[in-house]
py3Dmol code that shows the C-alpha trace and the ligand (Angstrom):
import py3Dmol

protein = """\
ATOM      1  CA  MET A   1       7.763 -12.528   7.020  1.00  0.00           C
ATOM      2  CA  ASN A   2       4.286 -11.281   6.364  1.00  0.00           C
ATOM      3  CA  PRO A   3       3.969  -7.886   8.127  1.00  0.00           C
ATOM      4  CA  TYR A   4       0.179  -8.067   7.917  1.00  0.00           C
ATOM      5  CA  PRO A   5      -0.699 -10.921  10.272  1.00  0.00           C
ATOM      6  CA  ARG A   6      -4.450 -10.501  10.083  1.00  0.00           C
ATOM      7  CA  GLU A   7      -5.445 -10.433   6.461  1.00  0.00           C
ATOM      8  CA  PRO A   8      -8.967  -9.188   5.662  1.00  0.00           C
ATOM      9  CA  SER A   9      -9.845 -12.669   4.393  1.00  0.00           C
ATOM     10  CA  ASN A  10      -9.908 -13.907   8.005  1.00  0.00           C
ATOM     11  CA  ARG A  11     -12.982 -11.797   8.576  1.00  0.00           C
ATOM     12  CA  THR A  12     -15.400 -14.271   7.062  1.00  0.00           C
ATOM     13  CA  THR A  13     -13.979 -17.102   9.151  1.00  0.00           C
ATOM     14  CA  ILE A  14     -14.348 -15.125  12.351  1.00  0.00           C
ATOM     15  CA  ALA A  15     -17.867 -13.999  11.492  1.00  0.00           C
ATOM     16  CA  VAL A  16     -18.947 -17.586  10.778  1.00  0.00           C
ATOM     17  CA  ALA A  17     -17.285 -18.962  13.902  1.00  0.00           C
ATOM     18  CA  THR A  18     -18.863 -16.353  16.149  1.00  0.00           C
ATOM     19  CA  THR A  19     -22.302 -16.796  14.599  1.00  0.00           C
ATOM     20  CA  GLU A  20     -22.374 -20.404  15.789  1.00  0.00           C
ATOM     21  CA  GLY A  21     -21.968 -19.328  19.387  1.00  0.00           C
ATOM     22  CA  TYR A  22     -24.621 -16.615  19.313  1.00  0.00           C
ATOM     23  CA  SER A  23     -27.402 -18.186  17.270  1.00  0.00           C
ATOM     24  CA  SER A  24     -28.895 -20.079  20.220  1.00  0.00           C
ATOM     25  CA  ARG A  25     -28.762 -17.219  22.715  1.00  0.00           C
ATOM     26  CA  PRO A  26     -32.079 -15.485  23.387  1.00  0.00           C
ATOM     27  CA  GLY A  27     -32.114 -11.720  22.728  1.00  0.00           C
ATOM     28  CA  GLY A  28     -29.156  -9.490  21.965  1.00  0.00           C
ATOM     29  CA  ALA A  29     -27.336 -12.101  19.935  1.00  0.00           C
ATOM     30  CA  GLN A  30     -26.984  -9.926  16.876  1.00  0.00           C
ATOM     31  CA  ALA A  31     -25.724  -7.005  18.933  1.00  0.00           C
ATOM     32  CA  GLU A  32     -23.109  -9.222  20.539  1.00  0.00           C
ATOM     33  CA  LEU A  33     -22.048 -10.553  17.167  1.00  0.00           C
ATOM     34  CA  LEU A  34     -21.779  -7.037  15.791  1.00  0.00           C
ATOM     35  CA  ALA A  35     -19.700  -5.998  18.794  1.00  0.00           C
ATOM     36  CA  GLU A  36     -17.353  -8.934  18.171  1.00  0.00           C
ATOM     37  CA  VAL A  37     -16.949  -8.044  14.506  1.00  0.00           C
ATOM     38  CA  ASN A  38     -16.375  -4.371  15.325  1.00  0.00           C
ATOM     39  CA  LYS A  39     -13.783  -5.329  17.918  1.00  0.00           C
ATOM     40  CA  TYR A  40     -12.038  -7.538  15.392  1.00  0.00           C
ATOM     41  CA  GLU A  41     -12.021  -4.727  12.817  1.00  0.00           C
ATOM     42  CA  SER A  42     -10.665  -2.238  15.360  1.00  0.00           C
ATOM     43  CA  ASP A  43      -7.846  -4.573  16.363  1.00  0.00           C
ATOM     44  CA  ARG A  44      -7.021  -5.343  12.731  1.00  0.00           C
ATOM     45  CA  ASN A  45      -6.942  -1.643  11.834  1.00  0.00           C
ATOM     46  CA  LEU A  46      -4.695  -0.859  14.746  1.00  0.00           C
ATOM     47  CA  ASP A  47      -2.323  -3.658  13.717  1.00  0.00           C
ATOM     48  CA  LEU A  48      -2.196  -2.297  10.176  1.00  0.00           C
ATOM     49  CA  VAL A  49      -1.589   1.296  11.247  1.00  0.00           C
ATOM     50  CA  LEU A  50       1.121   0.193  13.674  1.00  0.00           C
ATOM     51  CA  THR A  51       2.791  -1.831  10.915  1.00  0.00           C
ATOM     52  CA  GLU A  52       2.766   1.151   8.581  1.00  0.00           C
ATOM     53  CA  PHE A  53       4.047   3.425  11.327  1.00  0.00           C
ATOM     54  CA  ARG A  54       6.954   1.061  11.989  1.00  0.00           C
ATOM     55  CA  ASN A  55       7.567   0.952   8.216  1.00  0.00           C
ATOM     56  CA  TYR A  56       7.630   4.750   8.196  1.00  0.00           C
ATOM     57  CA  GLN A  57      10.229   4.745  10.965  1.00  0.00           C
ATOM     58  CA  GLN A  58      12.393   2.496   8.783  1.00  0.00           C
ATOM     59  CA  GLY A  59      12.068   4.734   5.741  1.00  0.00           C
ATOM     60  CA  ILE A  60       9.355   2.706   3.975  1.00  0.00           C
ATOM     61  CA  LEU A  61       6.846   5.404   3.137  1.00  0.00           C
ATOM     62  CA  PRO A  62       3.258   5.233   1.903  1.00  0.00           C
ATOM     63  CA  ALA A  63       2.512   6.029  -1.745  1.00  0.00           C
ATOM     64  CA  GLY A  64      -0.596   7.339  -3.475  1.00  0.00           C
ATOM     65  CA  PRO A  65      -2.570  10.597  -3.331  1.00  0.00           C
ATOM     66  CA  GLY A  66      -3.000  10.420   0.466  1.00  0.00           C
ATOM     67  CA  ALA A  67       0.658   9.620   1.151  1.00  0.00           C
ATOM     68  CA  ARG A  68       1.695  13.097   2.191  1.00  0.00           C
ATOM     69  CA  SER A  69      -1.096  13.426   4.732  1.00  0.00           C
ATOM     70  CA  LEU A  70      -0.352  10.022   6.251  1.00  0.00           C
ATOM     71  CA  THR A  71       3.388  10.691   6.313  1.00  0.00           C
ATOM     72  CA  GLU A  72       2.801  13.995   8.091  1.00  0.00           C
ATOM     73  CA  PHE A  73       0.623  12.219  10.631  1.00  0.00           C
ATOM     74  CA  PHE A  74       3.321   9.592  11.275  1.00  0.00           C
ATOM     75  CA  ALA A  75       5.908  12.358  11.615  1.00  0.00           C
ATOM     76  CA  SER A  76       3.747  14.077  14.237  1.00  0.00           C
ATOM     77  CA  VAL A  77       3.439  10.810  16.181  1.00  0.00           C
ATOM     78  CA  ASP A  78       7.165  10.193  15.922  1.00  0.00           C
ATOM     79  CA  GLU A  79       7.802  13.682  17.216  1.00  0.00           C
ATOM     80  CA  LYS A  80       5.661  13.003  20.266  1.00  0.00           C
ATOM     81  CA  LEU A  81       7.832   9.972  20.968  1.00  0.00           C
ATOM     82  CA  GLU A  82      11.072  11.936  20.842  1.00  0.00           C
ATOM     83  CA  PRO A  83      13.133  11.608  24.037  1.00  0.00           C
ATOM     84  CA  ALA A  84      12.861  15.342  24.731  1.00  0.00           C
ATOM     85  CA  ALA A  85       9.069  15.138  24.740  1.00  0.00           C
ATOM     86  CA  ALA A  86       8.882  11.865  26.602  1.00  0.00           C
ATOM     87  CA  PRO A  87       8.779  11.419  30.372  1.00  0.00           C
ATOM     88  CA  ALA A  88      11.066   8.385  30.004  1.00  0.00           C
ATOM     89  CA  PRO A  89      13.812   7.395  27.548  1.00  0.00           C
ATOM     90  CA  ARG A  90      12.511   6.428  24.106  1.00  0.00           C
ATOM     91  CA  THR A  91      13.670   2.864  24.541  1.00  0.00           C
ATOM     92  CA  GLN A  92      11.097   2.486  27.298  1.00  0.00           C
ATOM     93  CA  ARG A  93       8.224   3.544  25.044  1.00  0.00           C
ATOM     94  CA  SER A  94       6.084   0.483  24.497  1.00  0.00           C
ATOM     95  CA  ASP A  95       3.772  -0.396  21.640  1.00  0.00           C
ATOM     96  CA  ARG A  96       0.943   0.660  23.976  1.00  0.00           C
ATOM     97  CA  ASP A  97       2.206   4.269  23.977  1.00  0.00           C
ATOM     98  CA  VAL A  98       2.383   4.250  20.202  1.00  0.00           C
ATOM     99  CA  LEU A  99      -1.023   2.611  19.848  1.00  0.00           C
ATOM    100  CA  ASN A 100      -2.592   5.303  21.992  1.00  0.00           C
ATOM    101  CA  LEU A 101      -1.352   7.879  19.508  1.00  0.00           C
ATOM    102  CA  LEU A 102      -2.476   5.841  16.488  1.00  0.00           C
ATOM    103  CA  THR A 103      -5.943   4.828  17.685  1.00  0.00           C
ATOM    104  CA  LYS A 104      -7.891   7.805  16.364  1.00  0.00           C
ATOM    105  CA  ARG A 105      -6.384   7.471  12.900  1.00  0.00           C
ATOM    106  CA  ALA A 106      -6.988   3.710  12.889  1.00  0.00           C
ATOM    107  CA  LYS A 107     -10.711   4.362  13.289  1.00  0.00           C
ATOM    108  CA  THR A 108     -10.749   6.105   9.894  1.00  0.00           C
ATOM    109  CA  LEU A 109      -9.141   3.180   8.064  1.00  0.00           C
ATOM    110  CA  HIS A 110     -11.119   1.174   5.519  1.00  0.00           C
ATOM    111  CA  ILE A 111      -9.591  -1.656   3.557  1.00  0.00           C
ATOM    112  CA  GLY A 112      -9.831  -1.488  -0.214  1.00  0.00           C
ATOM    113  CA  PRO A 113      -8.988  -4.410  -2.489  1.00  0.00           C
ATOM    114  CA  ALA A 114      -5.631  -2.852  -3.379  1.00  0.00           C
ATOM    115  CA  ASN A 115      -5.331   0.260  -1.220  1.00  0.00           C
ATOM    116  CA  PHE A 116      -5.989   1.744   2.176  1.00  0.00           C
ATOM    117  CA  CYS A 117      -8.731   4.355   2.519  1.00  0.00           C
ATOM    118  CA  TRP A 118      -8.315   6.968   5.275  1.00  0.00           C
ATOM    119  CA  PHE A 119     -11.849   8.254   5.537  1.00  0.00           C
ATOM    120  CA  THR A 120     -11.129  11.396   7.549  1.00  0.00           C
ATOM    121  CA  ASP A 121     -13.276  13.817   5.549  1.00  0.00           C
ATOM    122  CA  PRO A 122     -16.389  12.705   3.594  1.00  0.00           C
ATOM    123  CA  SER A 123     -16.312  15.899   1.532  1.00  0.00           C
ATOM    124  CA  ARG A 124     -12.972  14.816   0.035  1.00  0.00           C
ATOM    125  CA  ALA A 125     -14.074  11.265  -0.774  1.00  0.00           C
ATOM    126  CA  LEU A 126     -14.003  10.780  -4.532  1.00  0.00           C
ATOM    127  CA  CYS A 127     -16.331   7.757  -4.389  1.00  0.00           C
ATOM    128  CA  LEU A 128     -19.010   9.801  -2.587  1.00  0.00           C
ATOM    129  CA  LYS A 129     -18.658  12.630  -5.083  1.00  0.00           C
ATOM    130  CA  LEU A 130     -19.084  10.201  -7.959  1.00  0.00           C
ATOM    131  CA  ALA A 131     -22.108   8.624  -6.268  1.00  0.00           C
ATOM    132  CA  GLY A 132     -23.665  12.009  -5.467  1.00  0.00           C
ATOM    133  CA  THR A 133     -23.774  11.268  -1.720  1.00  0.00           C
ATOM    134  CA  PRO A 134     -21.090  13.634  -0.351  1.00  0.00           C
ATOM    135  CA  THR A 135     -22.318  13.528   3.252  1.00  0.00           C
ATOM    136  CA  ALA A 136     -22.431   9.751   3.709  1.00  0.00           C
ATOM    137  CA  ASP A 137     -20.667   8.477   6.816  1.00  0.00           C
ATOM    138  CA  ARG A 138     -18.904   5.569   5.109  1.00  0.00           C
ATOM    139  CA  PRO A 139     -16.856   5.340   1.909  1.00  0.00           C
ATOM    140  CA  LEU A 140     -18.121   3.360  -1.068  1.00  0.00           C
ATOM    141  CA  VAL A 141     -15.157   1.048  -1.371  1.00  0.00           C
ATOM    142  CA  GLY A 142     -16.735  -0.712  -4.354  1.00  0.00           C
ATOM    143  CA  MET A 143     -16.496   2.572  -6.291  1.00  0.00           C
ATOM    144  CA  CYS A 144     -12.997   3.437  -5.103  1.00  0.00           C
ATOM    145  CA  ASP A 145     -10.623   5.141  -7.500  1.00  0.00           C
ATOM    146  CA  SER A 146      -7.538   5.074  -5.312  1.00  0.00           C
ATOM    147  CA  ALA A 147      -5.247   6.522  -7.968  1.00  0.00           C
ATOM    148  CA  ARG A 148      -7.172   9.801  -7.779  1.00  0.00           C
ATOM    149  CA  CYS A 149      -8.738  10.064  -4.312  1.00  0.00           C
ATOM    150  CA  PRO A 150      -6.824  12.241  -1.823  1.00  0.00           C
ATOM    151  CA  GLN A 151      -7.709   9.834   0.989  1.00  0.00           C
ATOM    152  CA  ALA A 152      -6.126   6.763  -0.604  1.00  0.00           C
ATOM    153  CA  THR A 153      -2.698   5.288   0.037  1.00  0.00           C
ATOM    154  CA  HIS A 154      -0.797   2.366  -1.461  1.00  0.00           C
ATOM    155  CA  HIS A 155       1.709   0.264   0.448  1.00  0.00           C
ATOM    156  CA  PRO A 156       4.088  -2.635  -0.196  1.00  0.00           C
ATOM    157  CA  CYS A 157       1.294  -5.097   0.728  1.00  0.00           C
ATOM    158  CA  HIS A 158      -0.638  -3.838  -2.333  1.00  0.00           C
ATOM    159  CA  ARG A 159       2.223  -4.239  -4.794  1.00  0.00           C
ATOM    160  CA  LEU A 160       1.584  -7.841  -5.809  1.00  0.00           C
ATOM    161  CA  VAL A 161      -2.071  -7.383  -6.713  1.00  0.00           C
ATOM    162  CA  ARG A 162      -1.244  -4.232  -8.694  1.00  0.00           C
ATOM    163  CA  ALA A 163       1.615  -5.924 -10.558  1.00  0.00           C
ATOM    164  CA  GLU A 164      -0.572  -8.938 -11.372  1.00  0.00           C
ATOM    165  CA  HIS A 165      -3.302  -6.632 -12.635  1.00  0.00           C
ATOM    166  CA  ALA A 166      -0.782  -4.870 -14.881  1.00  0.00           C
ATOM    167  CA  ALA A 167       0.472  -8.176 -16.279  1.00  0.00           C
ATOM    168  CA  ARG A 168      -3.051  -9.425 -16.989  1.00  0.00           C
ATOM    169  CA  THR A 169      -4.012  -6.148 -18.648  1.00  0.00           C
ATOM    170  CA  LYS A 170      -0.922  -6.274 -20.831  1.00  0.00           C
ATOM    171  CA  THR A 171      -1.940  -9.734 -22.024  1.00  0.00           C
ATOM    172  CA  PHE A 172      -5.468  -8.522 -22.845  1.00  0.00           C
ATOM    173  CA  LEU A 173      -3.991  -5.572 -24.746  1.00  0.00           C
ATOM    174  CA  GLY A 174      -1.826  -7.902 -26.808  1.00  0.00           C
ATOM    175  CA  ASP A 175      -4.840 -10.072 -27.680  1.00  0.00           C
ATOM    176  CA  LEU A 176      -7.062  -7.153 -28.688  1.00  0.00           C
ATOM    177  CA  GLY A 177      -7.713  -6.602 -32.387  1.00  0.00           C
ATOM    178  CA  LYS A 178      -6.537  -3.287 -33.855  1.00  0.00           C
ATOM    179  CA  THR A 179     -10.069  -2.202 -34.703  1.00  0.00           C
ATOM    180  CA  ARG A 180     -11.212  -2.101 -31.069  1.00  0.00           C
ATOM    181  CA  LYS A 181      -9.829   1.332 -30.389  1.00  0.00           C
ATOM    182  CA  THR A 182     -12.121   2.330 -27.500  1.00  0.00           C
ATOM    183  CA  GLU A 183     -11.430  -0.875 -25.611  1.00  0.00           C
ATOM    184  CA  HIS A 184      -7.747  -0.538 -26.364  1.00  0.00           C
ATOM    185  CA  ALA A 185      -7.633   3.008 -24.943  1.00  0.00           C
ATOM    186  CA  ARG A 186      -9.482   1.915 -21.776  1.00  0.00           C
ATOM    187  CA  LEU A 187      -7.153  -1.017 -21.180  1.00  0.00           C
ATOM    188  CA  GLN A 188      -4.095   1.088 -21.924  1.00  0.00           C
ATOM    189  CA  ASN A 189      -5.215   3.598 -19.263  1.00  0.00           C
ATOM    190  CA  ASP A 190      -5.758   0.737 -16.860  1.00  0.00           C
ATOM    191  CA  TYR A 191      -2.319  -0.663 -17.570  1.00  0.00           C
ATOM    192  CA  ASP A 192      -0.594   2.717 -17.267  1.00  0.00           C
ATOM    193  CA  ARG A 193      -2.300   3.374 -13.922  1.00  0.00           C
ATOM    194  CA  ALA A 194      -1.306  -0.025 -12.502  1.00  0.00           C
ATOM    195  CA  ILE A 195       2.299   0.400 -13.629  1.00  0.00           C
ATOM    196  CA  ARG A 196       2.437   3.898 -12.172  1.00  0.00           C
ATOM    197  CA  ILE A 197       1.133   2.708  -8.803  1.00  0.00           C
ATOM    198  CA  VAL A 198       3.690  -0.117  -8.696  1.00  0.00           C
ATOM    199  CA  ALA A 199       6.473   2.351  -9.531  1.00  0.00           C
ATOM    200  CA  GLU A 200       5.276   4.735  -6.810  1.00  0.00           C
ATOM    201  CA  ILE A 201       5.174   1.940  -4.216  1.00  0.00           C
ATOM    202  CA  ASP A 202       8.703   0.901  -5.208  1.00  0.00           C
ATOM    203  CA  ALA A 203       9.984   4.472  -5.028  1.00  0.00           C
ATOM    204  CA  ALA A 204       8.431   4.994  -1.582  1.00  0.00           C
ATOM    205  CA  THR A 205       9.716   1.629  -0.355  1.00  0.00           C
ATOM    206  CA  LEU A 206      13.233   2.391  -1.500  1.00  0.00           C
ATOM    207  CA  HIS A 207      13.144   5.821   0.084  1.00  0.00           C
ATOM    208  CA  GLN A 208      15.890   6.013   2.648  1.00  0.00           C
ATOM    209  CA  PRO A 209      17.334   8.973   4.566  1.00  0.00           C
ATOM    210  CA  ASP A 210      20.219  10.614   2.733  1.00  0.00           C
ATOM    211  CA  GLU A 211      23.208   8.828   4.257  1.00  0.00           C
ATOM    212  CA  ASP A 212      25.560  11.650   3.264  1.00  0.00           C
ATOM    213  CA  SER A 213      23.586  14.051   5.404  1.00  0.00           C
ATOM    214  CA  VAL A 214      23.892  11.909   8.547  1.00  0.00           C
TER     215      VAL A 214
END
"""
ligand_1 = """\
8
SF4
S -12.496 6.809 -3.336
Fe -11.539 5.111 -2.247
S -9.990 6.035 -0.922
Fe -11.411 7.648 -1.564
S -12.907 7.778 0.095
Fe -13.739 6.409 -1.492
S -13.125 4.356 -0.876
Fe -11.859 5.803 0.281
"""
view = py3Dmol.view(width=600, height=400)
view.addModel(protein, "pdb")
view.setStyle({"model": 0}, {"cartoon": {"style": "trace"}})
view.addModel(ligand_1, "xyz")
view.setStyle({"model": 1}, {"stick": {}})
view.zoomTo()
view.show()
């Protein structure tokens, strides 16, 4: 089953559908449309964070440079849901309780083509550093280097696109003439990075609590 029910590609459809309703309204139409889109993005982000939190609870961890930070955040949420800290037994904790704890983090989430970006601190954003705009209030997802940015994570939903990229790059490498050394080195780096990310996602997905210690 697809754990990501609202894929980013739905966004265009929703934007187009809502535009039809607002175009004939006098005044405020654009603001209403923007509010709709923002609401959709908020709901989608919350769904994604909840999915990853549930994955975390089952031992499927995030990968990538920002994995530790996100894992620590999930651990802190999980701790707050412990029976000892809860007014009611854990089994009575609803998704609403969890969502309340995840909402703030969800607001920092931006969707990259093959990663999640947790834009919690502009000064740590690699894309902004590269662009020379370290105080911007949004990440430059088009310049994302998720293998190196401390705010990036990779998850099982990103595995396919990374694996396909690796396979395509390998084909290009095989077709490249031996004299094209610069191009070869660039593609080899690309390939190595994609393979490493896939391996990291697999390792984090296969992570399970040590059964012997239970
Ligand atoms: S480099 Fe990527 S992960 Fe890092 S802040 Fe920019 S868009 Fe987000």
